[in-house]
C-alpha positions in Angstrom: 146.5 48.9 -4.1 148.0 51.8 -2.3 151.3 52.1 -0.6 149.6 52.3 2.7 147.7 49.2 2.2 150.9 47.3 1.1 152.8 48.6 4.3 150.0 47.5 6.4 149.5 44.1 4.8 153.6 43.7 5.3 153.5 44.3 9.0 150.6 41.8 9.4 152.5 39.4 7.3 155.7 40.0 9.5 153.7 39.3 12.6 152.1 36.0 11.2 155.6 35.1 10.5 156.8 35.7 13.7 154.2 33.6 15.1 154.6 30.7 12.9 158.3 30.7 13.5 158.0 30.9 17.2 155.4 28.1 17.2 157.8 25.8 15.1 161.1 26.7 17.1 159.9 26.6 20.8 158.0 24.2 22.7 154.0 25.3 23.6 154.9 27.0 27.0 158.3 28.9 25.6 156.1 29.8 22.3 153.4 31.2 24.6 155.7 33.2 26.6 157.6 34.7 23.4 154.3 35.6 21.6 153.1 37.2 25.0 155.8 39.6 24.7 154.7 40.7 21.3 150.9 40.8 21.8 151.0 44.3 23.3 153.0 45.8 20.2 150.8 43.7 18.0 147.6 45.5 19.5 149.2 48.8 19.4 150.1 48.3 15.5 146.8 46.9 14.7 145.1 49.9 16.3 147.1 52.4 14.7 146.5 50.8 11.4 142.7 50.9 12.1 142.7 54.3 13.1 144.6 55.6 10.2 142.3 53.7 7.6 139.3 54.8 9.3 139.9 58.6 9.8 141.8 58.9 6.2 138.6 60.1 4.4 137.8 62.7 7.2 141.7 64.0 6.9 141.4 64.3 3.4 138.1 66.0 3.5 139.6 68.6 5.9 142.5 69.2 3.9 140.3 69.7 1.0 138.4 72.3 2.9 141.4 74.0 4.1 143.0 74.6 0.7 139.5 75.9 -0.5 139.5 78.5 2.5 143.2 79.3 1.9 142.3 80.0 -1.9 139.4 82.3 -0.9 141.3 84.1 1.6 144.1 84.9 -1.0 141.5 86.1 -3.2 139.8 88.3 -0.6 143.2 89.5 0.5 144.2 90.5 -2.9 140.9 92.4 -3.7 141.0 94.3 -0.3 144.7 95.4 -1.0 143.7 96.6 -4.7 140.5 98.5 -3.0 142.9 100.0 -0.2 145.2 101.2 -2.9 142.5 102.5 -5.1 140.8 104.3 -2.1 144.1 105.7 -0.8 145.1 107.1 -4.2 141.7 108.6 -4.8 141.7 110.6 -1.5 145.4 111.7 -1.9 144.5 113.0 -5.4 141.7 115.4 -4.1 142.5 118.9 -2.8 142.6 119.4 0.9 139.1 121.1 0.7 137.3 118.2 -0.6 134.7 116.7 1.8 133.5 113.2 2.5 130.1 114.4 0.5 132.1 115.2 -2.6 134.3 112.0 -2.2 131.1 109.8 -2.0 130.2 111.0 -5.5 133.6 110.3 -7.0 133.7 107.3 -9.3 137.1 106.2 -8.0 135.7 106.1 -4.5 132.6 104.3 -5.6 135.0 101.6 -7.6 136.9 101.1 -4.5 134.0 100.9 -2.0 132.4 98.2 -4.5 135.4 96.0 -4.2 135.3 96.4 -0.3 131.7 95.2 -0.7 132.9 92.1 -2.5 135.3 91.4 0.2 132.6 92.1 2.8 130.6 89.4 1.0 132.8 86.7 2.7 130.8 87.0 6.0 130.5 83.2 6.6 134.3 82.6 5.5 135.1 85.2 8.2 132.9 83.9 10.8 134.1 80.5 10.6 137.9 81.4 10.5 138.0 84.4 12.9 136.0 82.9 15.7 138.3 83.1 18.8 138.2 80.3 21.6 136.2 82.3 23.9 133.5 82.8 21.2 134.1 86.3 20.4 133.9 86.9 16.6 137.0 89.3 16.6 135.5 91.3 13.9 136.2 95.1 13.5 133.3 97.3 12.6 134.4 100.5 10.7 132.2 103.6 10.9 132.8 107.0 9.5 131.3 109.0 12.4 133.1 112.3 11.6 131.3 115.2 10.4 130.5 114.9 6.8 131.6 118.3 5.7 134.9 117.7 7.4 138.0 117.8 4.9 139.5 114.5 4.3 142.5 113.2 6.2 145.5 112.6 4.0 147.1 109.3 3.9 150.8 109.5 5.3 
C-alpha cells in the first residue's frame, strides 16, 4: 500500500471516529449540529482525495513525457553546439578569399552541416515545444541568400 493510500485511509478513519464519538457523547439533535459543521470539510477532503487518485496516472504520464522532452532537447542542444563550433572553426581556418562554393565542398563544412541536419530532424519536437499561444510556430528560417562567390564573413 502506498503512503498516499495510507494517509487517505487515516483521514477517513479520523472522520469516522469523529462521527462515532459525537454520536456517543451528545444527544441526537446536538450530534446533528456538530456533524453539520464538519460536513463541508468532509466533502472537501473526500473530493480532494478523489481528484488526487483519479488524476495521478495522467500526472505521472505527463511527468514522464516532460523528462523525455528534456533529454531530447539536451541531446539536440549539445549536437547543435558542437556543429556550430565545428562550422565556425572551419570558416575561421579558411583564407579571406575562400568562397561559399569552395566551403560547400570542404569536408569540415559537410560534417557540421550533417550534424545540423540531425538537429533539424527534430521537427515534431520543435513543433510541440515552440508553439506560441497565438498559434505562431516561432521558428526561424535560415537562408544563404548572399552571392555564392562572395568571400566568407569571419566570425568575431
